[in-house]
C-alpha positions as CSV (number, residue, x, y, z in Angstrom):
1,M,0.3,-0.1,0.1
2,V,1.3,3.3,-1.2
3,N,2.1,6.2,1.8
4,K,0.6,9.0,0.9
5,K,2.2,11.3,3.1
6,L,5.8,9.6,1.9
7,Q,5.0,10.0,-1.9
8,G,3.1,13.8,-1.3
9,K,7.3,14.7,0.5
10,K,8.5,13.2,-2.3
11,N,6.7,14.9,-5.1
12,R,7.2,18.3,-3.7
13,K,10.9,17.5,-3.5
14,S,11.1,16.6,-6.5
15,G,9.0,19.5,-8.2
16,L,11.2,22.2,-5.9
17,E,14.4,20.0,-7.8
18,F,12.9,20.6,-11.1
19,E,12.2,24.0,-10.4
20,R,15.4,24.9,-9.5
21,K,16.8,23.3,-13.0
22,V,14.5,25.3,-14.7
23,R,16.1,28.4,-13.2
24,K,19.2,27.1,-13.9
25,D,18.7,26.9,-17.6
26,L,16.6,30.2,-18.1
27,E,19.9,32.1,-16.4
28,E,22.3,30.1,-19.0
29,K,20.6,31.4,-21.6
30,G,20.6,34.7,-20.6
31,W,17.2,35.7,-18.9
32,I,16.8,37.6,-15.5
33,V,14.7,35.3,-13.2
34,S,12.6,35.5,-10.3
35,K,10.2,33.5,-8.0
36,W,6.6,35.2,-8.7
37,M,5.3,35.8,-5.9
38,N,1.5,36.9,-7.0
39,N,-1.3,34.8,-7.9
40,V,-4.7,34.9,-9.6
41,E,-7.9,35.2,-7.6
42,L,-10.6,34.3,-10.0
43,T,-14.5,35.0,-9.4
44,N,-17.2,33.7,-11.6
45,T,-20.5,35.2,-12.4
46,I,-23.3,34.5,-14.5
47,M,-24.7,37.9,-16.5
48,S,-26.6,38.2,-19.9
49,A,-25.2,39.2,-22.8
50,E,-26.3,42.6,-22.7
51,C,-24.3,43.3,-19.6
52,Y,-21.4,41.9,-20.8
53,S,-20.9,43.5,-23.7
54,C,-20.7,47.3,-21.1
55,I,-17.6,45.7,-18.9
56,I,-14.2,47.5,-19.6
57,Q,-12.4,44.8,-17.7
58,K,-11.6,41.8,-19.8
59,P,-12.9,38.7,-18.2
60,I,-12.8,35.7,-19.4
61,I,-16.0,33.5,-20.8
62,V,-16.2,30.0,-19.3
63,G,-19.0,29.0,-20.9
64,R,-22.2,30.0,-22.7
65,F,-25.7,28.6,-22.2
66,N,-29.5,29.8,-22.5
67,Q,-31.6,28.4,-19.7
68,R,-34.7,28.7,-21.7
69,L,-35.4,29.9,-25.5
70,D,-37.9,32.7,-24.5
71,E,-35.4,34.1,-22.2
72,K,-31.9,36.2,-23.1
73,P,-28.7,34.8,-23.4
74,V,-26.7,34.1,-20.6
75,A,-23.0,34.0,-20.6
76,E,-20.8,32.4,-17.0
77,V,-18.0,35.1,-17.0
78,L,-14.8,34.8,-14.6
79,Y,-13.3,37.5,-13.2
80,G,-9.5,37.5,-12.3
81,R,-7.1,39.9,-10.2
82,L,-3.6,39.9,-9.1
83,V,-3.5,39.0,-5.3
84,P,0.2,38.0,-3.2
85,S,0.2,34.6,-3.2
86,K,0.3,32.9,0.4
87,R,3.4,31.2,1.6
88,K,3.5,27.6,2.8
89,Y,5.6,28.2,6.0
90,N,7.8,25.4,7.2
91,P,8.7,25.9,10.9
92,F,11.2,22.7,10.8
93,N,13.7,24.3,7.6
94,H,12.8,27.8,6.5
95,A,14.5,26.3,3.1
96,L,11.4,24.1,2.3
97,S,9.1,27.4,3.1
98,I,8.1,28.3,-0.6
99,G,5.8,31.1,-2.2
100,T,2.5,29.6,-4.0
101,G,2.3,32.0,-6.6
102,F,1.6,31.5,-10.2
103,P,2.9,30.8,-12.5
104,D,6.4,29.7,-11.1
105,F,9.1,32.4,-12.3
106,I,9.1,35.8,-13.7
107,A,12.0,36.1,-16.2
108,F,12.9,39.0,-18.1
109,K,16.2,40.5,-20.9
110,K,16.7,43.2,-22.7
111,I,16.1,43.2,-26.2
112,K,17.4,45.1,-29.7
113,P,14.8,46.0,-32.1
114,I,16.8,44.8,-35.1
115,D,14.9,47.0,-37.4
116,L,15.8,50.4,-35.7
117,I,19.4,49.2,-35.4
118,A,20.0,48.8,-39.2
119,A,18.3,52.2,-40.5
120,N,20.8,53.7,-37.7
121,E,17.8,55.5,-36.1
122,E,18.0,55.8,-32.4
123,T,18.9,51.9,-30.0
124,V,15.8,51.8,-28.0
125,I,16.0,48.9,-25.4
126,Y,13.0,47.0,-24.7
127,N,12.4,44.3,-21.9
128,E,10.9,41.3,-22.7
129,I,8.4,40.2,-19.6
130,I,7.6,36.0,-19.4
131,G,6.3,34.0,-16.9
132,I,7.4,30.3,-16.5
133,E,5.6,27.8,-15.3
134,A,7.6,24.6,-14.4
135,K,5.6,21.1,-15.0
136,K,6.9,17.5,-15.2
137,A,4.4,16.1,-16.9
138,K,3.6,19.2,-19.2
139,Y,0.1,19.3,-18.9
140,L,-1.7,22.6,-16.8
141,D,-5.1,21.8,-15.2
142,K,-8.2,23.8,-16.5
143,E,-7.8,26.4,-13.9
144,E,-4.3,26.7,-14.6
145,R,-5.2,27.6,-18.3
146,V,-7.7,29.9,-17.2
147,K,-5.2,31.9,-14.7
148,C,-2.7,31.9,-18.3
149,A,-5.5,32.8,-20.2
150,W,-6.2,35.8,-18.0
151,L,-2.1,37.2,-17.2
152,L,-1.8,36.9,-21.0
153,Q,-5.2,39.0,-21.8
154,N,-4.6,41.9,-19.4
155,H,-1.2,42.0,-20.5
156,V,1.1,41.1,-17.3
157,F,3.3,39.0,-19.4
158,S,3.8,38.8,-23.4
159,K,4.6,35.0,-23.1
160,I,3.7,32.3,-20.8
161,L,6.2,29.3,-20.8
162,I,5.6,25.5,-19.7
163,A,8.9,24.5,-18.6
164,F,9.0,20.5,-18.9
165,K,11.1,17.0,-18.4
166,G,11.8,16.4,-22.2
167,K,13.8,13.6,-24.3
168,E,16.8,15.6,-24.5
169,G,16.5,17.7,-20.8
170,I,14.0,20.1,-20.2
171,E,12.1,21.9,-22.9
172,Y,9.6,25.1,-23.3
173,D,6.2,25.2,-24.8
174,E,4.4,28.7,-25.2
175,F,0.9,28.8,-23.8
176,K,-1.4,29.5,-26.4
177,E,-4.8,30.6,-25.3
């Protein structure tokens, strides 16, 4: 019989080790990496299509449905907002106190647009800011996919990469809505 407590400890340790490898790999590729200490808090509501069209903030539509044919169309909508993530604290080992932000990392690096350099115009340097979620099995669950979509729609990150264990080491897959 499998001891769930020991399996959980083993999985957490393995996940943290994989996160360290991902961070090291990104730093070797020229990214400046930091632990992301925020999370997306999602709240859902049901509203009519008329109300949805007058909303300024970009919510995510989870599903569209009608209760009856004679009623107006109704949509289930998720609102998100960034909140500080909770920390899991281990009083016996401070090194194991971890943040639970989503995604795991924020990374940025300076990029120079080639077209401006070729035109001998004033060189402008931009920062590319991305989010990275480390997953050994590559796949996000439904809530994580919705959070990624919200982060991209609200321009928190220019893109979100999913880091996973591939055949030749760590591989990255860009999240697509």
